[in-house]
C-alpha positions, 0 to 999 in steps of 0.5 A: 426295107429293113432297118439300114435301107431305111437308113439310108433314105432318110438319111439320104431325104435331109441330104437332097433337101441339103443341098437345094436349098444350098442352090436355091442359095446362090440367086445366079441359078446358072451358078450353083448347077454349074458348081454342082453338076460341075463338082459332081460331075469329077466326084463321078469321075473319082467312084468309077475310076474306081469301080467295074463298069457298069454291065451292059444293060444298064448303059441304056439307062443311063443315056435316059436317067442322065437325058431326063436329069438335065431336063430335070435341072433345068425345071428345077433352075425355073422352079426356083428363079419363079418362087418360094423354095420352103413350097417350090420343094416340097410340091415339087418332093411331093409329086414325084411318089406318087407317080413313082407308083404308078411308073412301078407298078405298070414299069416294074409291076410293083403294085402296091394295096388298099394302104399304100393307095389312101396314101396317094390320095392324101399326099396328093391332097395336101400336094395340091392345096399346098399348091394353092396356098400362094407365094411370094408376094401375090398374098393368097393366090397361085402363082401358075407358073411357078406352080406349073415349073414345079410339079414338072419338076416332079415329074421328071424326078418321078421320070429319072427314080425310075429309070435308075432305080431298073438301070441301077439293078442291071448295073450289077455294081452300084456304085459304078451306075452313079459315077458313071451317072455323073460324069454323063449328067454332070457337065452339061449345064456347066458346058451351056455355061462355058457356052453364055458368058463364056471368059466371064465364066470362071471370076462369077464363080469364083464368090460360090464356089466353095458353098456350091462344091460342098452342095455338088457332093451332098449331091452326090451322097443323097444320090447314091444312097437312093440308088444302093437302096433301091438294090434292096426293096422296092422302087414306091416304098424308098421314094416315099420315105425319101420325101420326107424330105418334104419336112425338111426343106418347109423348114431350112425355107423357113429358118434360113431365107424367111418365108412365110409358110403358115397353117395351112401351108404346115397344113398340105405339108402334114397332109402329104406327109402323112400320105407319104407313110401311108405309101411307105406303110401300105 
């Protein structure tokens, strides 16, 4: 974890929270993710056109990751429909490094030490606290469908993070890998939207086009930085550091979406970040 890798992952964290906020701010989530996916596919085509093809060993990972990204986007849309950005985003992102730590130990043989395991435990406590502290319109009671969607989103993030960590190392070209990944997974949701909205789609997209396409550029940039970092350092610390975006997401939810966050949720998010810091230190 050189200073350059740390800086790249921190920049990716801020950028990722920003594009998620842009998507959340578009009330019709299918339109939001159509623009993010379609714009990402165009960016991917530009990247793929000026770099070599990924090595043959990377393509099974590319296909698997594309499927996992579609699952992730569907679950993220559902969590954004059901819950507050300031709670759904931290739960989804906070789940991922905990699961990546386990998957990296099993599949990549990157076994964490005692300090990192302590960080996993602390982050887990914070995650539970954040999940159990109320949600939109429900006082202090958990809204289980929203929480389930956010947790499932986190599991999908952990899965594609592990797959891409292996795939980008096998590709021989991180830029080519991200380009083809954006192409393969970026066209599915726009194709689905075209099928269900038919002739109405273009008119519905027009008011949100600039915001959505800007979000797509941020999305490609954020994940490209993470994939590059995964070729330079172990998976679990990168996943942990990347989730510093939890604090950014919580701040965006409070400042821009006027969501009540409150001291208990601040404390829970703080525990998650402290645990992630221990995982990084380990």
